[in-house]
C-alpha positions, 0 to 999 in steps of 0.5 A, a space after each residue: 636962666 629961663 631967658 638964656 635957655 629960651 635964647 639957646 632954643 631959638 638959636 638951635 631952631 634957626 640953625 636947624 631951619 637953615 640946615 633944612 633950607 640948604 639941604 632942600 636947595 641942593 635937590 633942585 635941577 638948577 641948584 649949585 649947592 648939591 653935594 660934590 660927590 658924583 656916583 658913576 655906575 658902568 655896565 661890565 661890557 667885558 668883566 667887571 674887573 677889566 671894566 673897573 680897571 680901564 675906567 679908573 684913569 678916566 675917573 681920576 681925570 674927571 675928578 681933576 677936571 671938574 673938582 667933583 668927587 667921583 665914585 665908580 661902581 661896576 656891578 656884575 651885570 647890566 641889570 644891576 646898573 639899571 636898578 641902581 640908577 632907578 633907585 637913585 644909588 648912582 647919578 651917572 651911568 655908562 650904559 649900553 644902548 639897550 640898558 639905557 632904554 630899559 633904565 629910561 622906563 624906570 627913571 627920568 634921565 638923558 644921554 649927554 655923551 657918547 664915545 668916538 672909537 676908530 673915528 666913528 660914533 658907531 660900532 657893529 655886532 658880529 656872530 662868530 664861530 670857529 674857522 673850520 666850522 660848517 656854519 657859514 650863514 645864520 640859517 646854519 645856526 639852527 640846531 647848534 649851541 649858541 651864546 649871547 652876552 648879557 641879556 640887556 646887551 645891545 650887540 650881545 643880545 638885542 641886535 643879533 636876536 633881531 637878525 636871527 628872527 629875521 632869518 627864521 630862527 627863534 633863539 628860544 626854540 631853534 638852538 640845541 638847548 637854550 642859549 648860553 648867557 655869558 654876561 660879557 663879550 669877552 666871555 662869549 668870545 672865549 666860549 666859542 674859541 674854547 668850544 663851549 658853544 659853536 657860535 656866539 654874538 659879540 661886540 666887534 671892537 671887543 673881539 678885535 681887541 682880544 685878537 690884538 692882545 693875543 688872547 685869541 688867534 684871529 686865524 681860528 675864528 670867522 665872522 658869519 654875520 655883521 650888523 648895521 652900525 649901532 650907536 656907541 654906548 651912551 653916558 647918561 645922567 639923571 634929570 634931577 642932577 643939578 645943571 652945574 654938575 652936568 655942565 662940568 661933566 659935559 665939558 670934561 667929556 668933550 675935552 678929554 685927552 685921548 690917553 685917559 681911556 684905552 682907544 677901544 673904549 674911547 678916543 674922545 667924546 661927542 654930545 649924545 641925545 635920546 634921538 640917537 637911540 630911538 631905533 634901538 628903543 623901537 627894536 627893544 619894544 618890538 622884541 619885548 626887551 624894553 622893560 617896563 615902568 614910567 618914561 
């Protein structure tokens, strides 16, 4: 009886040790034993609902192409995606350039792909107002009501803030009251269009898509400022994700057909690197918007 009990104990100990070994082996960058579930978080460049909707066909494509299980999460704001990545609750993220910079201060990660839209891997930020508004230049914005998007948005906050400061306007002092933060580009467009604010900063492709869909009439709006080219939104992955998983994702992105995402989100993808976003990092640090933590 004691012999049989001893044998069972030995077997359980061996099984437990083997289980611990397999679990530990899944944590290394070069391992091929990691869980096949990849958790993707995405910043809500429009509303969370719209962002979730246009990413779902792409989620299905990634699952079919890679054989991985893809979980997709779109929180209500950019900061939540940064914090989820820092806490290890997501493995891959669809960030804006600024939110990528902020996340890189909290967790080791790197870009692996960025979109091509309208044949380009860059886009523009614009400041809009109503067509009949007396506002025609940045200096005319002093004493006016104004809207940004998310505070961690590149084209909805960072780049237009830099332009305003260069024009002698302090967004925290020189508007009529504090600026409105709408949280999303489409919300900013509507805030201007419906007269909630006199002007606002938005991503130009979102504005153009809203015009195309008939959500706003182009003849009622005007652009008073357009930025220099901004690198497209990066897709990033944590450094500790196994290389095999990253390789599968990279291949799937580079081979993605044009019909798995709306053309305003991506016509295709090219490789991306940290160097593509170095200028954004420098601007963010200069304006105190880069965040904190360890690189």
